[in-house]
N, C-alpha and C positions, 0 to 999 in steps of 0.2 A: 504494500499500499504506500501511496505517496504521503508525505508528511509536510505540512506547511508550518513555518515558524509562527504564523499568525492565523490558526485555523478558524474556520466558520462552523458554528454549531447551531443546529435547528432543534428546538424542543417541541415534541408532540405529546399532547395529553392523550395517552393511549386509550383510555376508557371512553373519553368523550368522542374521540375520532372514530372508534369502532362502533359506538352507538349511532353516530351519524351514518356510517357505512351500512349498518344493519337496516336502517330505515330505507335506504336506496335498494338494498339487495332483497328486502322482504324476509330476512332470516337473521339469526344471530351471526355476527361476523367475528372471525378470529384473526390472528396475526397473519395467517395464510392468505387472508383476503385483502391485505394492504396491496394496493395495485402497483404494478411496475411503473405506471405513469407517474405516481408520486415519487418513487425512487429516482426515475429518470429526471424529474424536475429538480429534485435536490442536487443531483449531480450537475445538471446544467447550470444551476445557480452558483455552484462552486462550494457547496457545503461538504466539509470533511467529516462531520459527525452528525448522527441522528441520536438525540437523547429522548428515549421513550420514558415518559413519567407514568409510574403506577403499573408495573407489570407483576409485582409479587403477590403471593397469596394473602388475602385478608380473611377475617372471620366474622362471626355473628356479633361479638361483643362490641366491636367498634361500630358496626352497622347500627346496632341498637342506640348507642350513644348519638350517633349522627342523626338518627331519626327523631330522638326525643329531646335533644338540646334546644331550649327556646331561642337562644341567640343565633344559633346556626339556622334554624327554621326561618327566622326573620331574614337572614342573609339570603337564603335560597329564594324566598319570595321576592326579594328585591331584584335579584338577578334574573329570575325566571317568573314572569307574571303568570304563566300557566303551569306553575310548579305542581308536580305530582310526587307522591311518596316514592314511587318506583324510580324516580330520578336519582335517589340517594343510593350510593354504593359503599359508603364508609370511607374514611381517609386512607389514602394509599400509603401513608407513613405509619399506619398502625397494622403491622404485618404479623402473620403467624408463622412465617418461614420464608427462606430464600429459595422457593420453588415457583415457577411461573404459574400464574393464576389459571386455574382450570378453564374459566370462562374465556380466556384469551387463546386457548389452544394448547396450553402447556409448553414444556421445554422444547419439544420437537418443532412446534410452530415457530417459536422464537429463533431457533437455530437455522430453520430454513430462511426466515427473513434475514438473519445475520449473513447468511451466504449470499443472498441476493444483494445486500448492501455491499459486501466485499467485492462482488463482481463490478461495482461502480466506484470502487476506492473510497467507500464511506464506512466509517467505523461506528460501532454501536456503544452508546453510553446508557447505563442504568443507575438506579438509586441504591445507596446503602445507608441504613439508619443505625448509627452506632449507639445512640443514647438510650433507646427504649424499644419495646416490643408491644404488640397488642396484649390486652388483658387475658385473651385466651390462647396465647402462645403455649405450646406443649410444655415449655420450661416451668410455667407457673405450677404445674402439677408435678413434674418430674424433678425440677431443680429450683425450688423457691428461694434457695440461698443465693441464686444469681441476681436477685433483686434487692433494692433498698426496702427494708421492712420497718415498720413503726410500731407504735403502741396504741391502744384505744384512746389514750389522751391526745395523741397526735391527730387522730381522726376527728375527735370532738373539737379540738381547738383549730384545726386546719382542714375543714371538709373539702376545700378546693384543691388540696395537695395530697390527700390520702383517700383510699378506698378499702373496703373489707371484701375478701374473696375466700371461698372455701378452697383449701389447698392441702392435699395429702391428709385428708381426714379431719382437718380442724380449720377454724376460721383465723385468717391472718390479715393483718393490716399491711397493705402495700402502698408505696409512694407512687404517685403519678409521675410520668416523665415531665420534666420542665427545665426551663433555663432560670437563672437566678433572679430575673427581673419581673417575672409574670407568674400568675397561677398555673397549676399543672394542666397538662393536656389529658382530659378525662377519658380518652380512648386509648391510653398508653399506660405502661408500668415502667418505672425507672430501673435500669440495669445498674448493678453495683460494682464499680471498677475498683473498689478497695479489696475486692475478692479476686485473687489470682485465677481461680477457676473460671470466673466470668470472663476475664480477659482472654484466657486460653480458648474458651468456647466461642467467643466472638471473633477470634482469629480464624477459627475454622469456618465460621459463618461468612467471613469476608472472602476466604478462598472459594467457598461454595458460590457466592454471588459472582465473583470474578470469572468463574469458568463459563458464564453465560454471555460475556460481553468483552469489549476491548477497553472499557473505561468505566469508572464509577464516580458519580456525583454524590459526595458524602454529606448527608443532611446534618446541619448544625454541628459541623465537625469539631468545633472548638469546645463543645460541652464536655468532652471526655479528656481534654487536656488535664493533667493532674492538678495544676493550680486552680483551674476553673472548677473542676469537680469538687475539690476540697472546699472552695469558697461556697459552693452551693449546698453541699451536703455535710460539711464539718468532719469529714474523714479523709485520710490520705488515700490517693489513688495510685494504682500501678500504671505506668506508661503503656499505652495501647498502640498508637499509630506507628512508631518507628519500626518495631519488629514485624508488625502486621503487614505494613507496606512492603518492607524488604521480602517477606515471605511470598507475597503475591507476585512481586516483580521477578523473583527467582523462578517461579513456576510459570509465569506468563511474560516473557521479555517484551518490552514495549508497551506494557500496560500503563494506563494514565489515570491518575487520581486528581479529581477536582473537588475542592472544599467550599461548601457554603460556610462563610465565616463572617463574623461581625466584631465590633469592639476593638478595632485595630490589632487583631491578632493574626493578620495575614502572614507576617514574616514568621511568626511562631509555627504556623502550619506548614509553611514552605520548609522550614528548618527540620521538621520531622518526617519529611519525604514527599509532601504533596507536590504535584506538577503545576497545578493552577489553583488559584483562590479567587473568590468573588471580589470584584472591585466595587463594593457598595459605596465607598466614599465618593468616587467620581460620579456615580448615579445621583447621589444625594445632592452634591454641589450643583449639578446641572439642573436637576428638578427644582431646586430652590433658587436658581439664578445667580449663584455665587461664583462668578467668573474668576475673581481673584483667587479664591480658595481652590477652584479647579486647577488654575495655573500653577499654584504652589504644590498641589498634589502631584501634578505631572512633571515636576522637577525631579522626581525620583529617577534613578538610573534606568536607562532603557532595558537593561538585562532584568531588572526587577519587574518592570511593567509588562514584559513578555510573559510573565507567569501569572498575570491578572486576567480575569474573565470580565469583559466589558458588556454591559447590557442596558437596555432602556425599560425592559419589562421581563418578568418571568412569572411563574405560577403564584409566587408570594407577593409580588408587587401589583399595584394597580396598573391597568392598561395605559401604555404611553399616550395613546390617542385621547384618553380621558384626563390625563394629568397635564400634558403639554397643549398649548395652543397649536394649531396646525403649523404656523411659522416656526415656533419655538421647537416643535418636534423635529422638524427637518434639520435645524441648526444643531440640536442635541445629538441627532444621529450622526452627523458629520463629525462633531467634536468627540464622540464616543468610539466610533468604529474605525477611525483612522489612527487610533492609538495602537501600539503593538500589544499583542496578547491574543487570547481567544475572543472571538466575536460571537456573542450569544444572541440568537434571535428566537422569539417565542411564537408559537403557532397563533395566527391571527394578527400578529403585529404588522406584517407587511400589508395586510388588507385594511388596517385601521379599525379593528374591533375595539369596542370601548368597555365591554362588560367583563370583568374578571370572574372566572368560573372557580368556584370553591373546589378544593381537592376532595370534598365529601360527595361531589355530584359527578354523575356520568353523562350529563346533558348540559349543553349551553344554549343560549337563545340564538335565534336567527338574526344575523346582522348583515346589512348590505356592505359590499366592498366600497371603500373610498378610492375612486379611480385615480385621483391626483396623487394621493399618498402612495398608492400601489405603484404608480409610474415612477415616482421618486425613488422608492426602494429598489425597483429594477435597475435604475440608473446607478444607485449606490453599490448594489451587489456586483454589477458589471465592472465598476471601478475597482472594487476590493478584490476581484479575481485577477487584476494585473500583477505580474510578478513583483513589481516594485513594492506593492502593498502586502504581498504574501511573504517575501523573503528579503526585502530591503532593510537598510539601516535607517532608524528613526531618531530624530532629535526635536526637542522643543525649541522653537525659534523665538527671538526677542522682537517686539514690535513697539513702535513709538507713535505718539500722536503727531500727525503731520503739521499741526499748527504750533504746538508747544515744544516738541522734541522730548517730552517726558514719556515714561513707560505708558503704553496705551491701556486704559482700564477695561476695555470691552473686547479686545481681540484675543483669540487663541490661534496660534500659528504653529504648524508643524512642518518639518522637512524630512523627506525620504530620499535615499540615494542607493544606487547599486553600482557595481563595478561596470566599467564601460561607458561611464559618464551619464547614466540615466538618473534623472532627478525628478522630484515631485514636490509640490507645495500645497498645503492645506491651510486655509485661513477661514475663520469663523467670527462673525460679529455677533457675540452672544449678549445682546441688549436690544430693547425695543426702540432704540434711536439709531439713525444713520451714523456710520463711523468712517472716518478717513484716517489712514495710517500708513506707516512705512514699516515693512517687515524686513528685518536684517537676515540676508541669506548667507550660508556658509560657502557658497560658490558664486561665480559670476553668472548672471542670468541672461546669457546671450541666446539668439536663436528664437524659434517659434515654440510657444507654450500651448498645448492643446488641453482645454478644459474638459474634464470627464464628468464632473458634478458641478452644477451651479444652482444655488438657492437664492432666489430674488430676481430672477429674470434679467431683462436688459439694464436694470439699475445697477447691476454688479459690474464694476470695472477693475481690472488688475493689469498694471503695466510694469514689466520687469525693466529696471534701469540699473546697469552695473551689478553690484551685489545687494541691491535692494528691490523690493517689490512694493510699488505704490498701489494701494487698494482703496476703493471707495465702495463701501457695502451698505445696502439698505438695512433696516431693522431685521435682525435674525438672518442676514445674508451670509452666504458661504460660497467659497470658490476652491475647487480642487483641480489642479492641472499637472500634467506630466511633460517631460521635456528630455530630449537627448542631446547632449553637447556635441 
């Protein structure tokens, strides 16, 4: 398989997609029914990875919670005006084991799909949930010692963090899985990483999951770091990730680990062996219009940014088309996806869908395609397929205000280069006002520059002069151009 230094990943909500497919087929669809046309489209768009959300086996306990939780039911009705109880399937992060869900066709169907992807040089990514399991996972009965257990007083004083379950002939109090800042997830139980047997068992589970795919997106990966675990649960934890990742990579050379991570713990996860971590900071800064903070964030070493996963939406975040205005959305996309690292696109993002679908649901609402946004994303993806943006060298460029000569407060500018004299420039005006500025180039800008992405239409002007680029950009305007010296 080919490997890009800056790969493109497409996330598909498996259960929602197959439910839609079932409607068209008139029968229950499995992974065998994923059409070659979709896989051909992914390959043509330049995607290196397909991330299938929600393929593992789930149980009745999580489904019951999803059906009865008042807050979740309110969310369902908000996103699905014609909501029906059969739309609920239970969270795909409350699993009973790392076997492919029977309703999806099982392991054989997944492996057939994986082979079809491989024929198109597309790798398969799945989820791994290190922090917790479903309440009806077999371990609850066979190995209750693998979980954090409490006392009746804990249940009485913290009913949002504990539950009572019959296990091995007696009633036990188990902790819900959680992070230290929010109440527990009531459809999960917390694994105990202070128990070395739990660590060993989860290493085996990681190997089992890895056998099905080429990479794993590890849910809330920072929660089992020893210091985070001890801060949350008040007990020392055994390290999990370093040995577990080494074991998988020894068994499956070239395997890739991606961490969902927050709280500025990205470097910590890279240090224990992850290949990529979420870049939530860049997303937050762009969502909030903090261009200076975004620029400061991007001053990190390019080699570090290459291990970040850049996105505008995913199954946890609100839809980009609902968060950003149309003009801001395009500017944010240019500012995000022309940074080195993994480029993460979510099902429905290219079409401009606005309704976030809960991970407890297997159906989403019908939404019309936004043709202008879709055309923009086609232009963006075509540019990202160019070798200079997949394998070139990146740097953050300085820009100054054309009138004052001071650092420009609104512009984000990047330079890309490859051996042979190929160069590219990306400039984004990330404000609702017009901006004129001078971008300082690391090379002399002679010859003809060919724009590949333009946001703002005829109002965008960019004139290379010597080792500077004179730009005049409308509100939320952007200009991406390539050049061969």
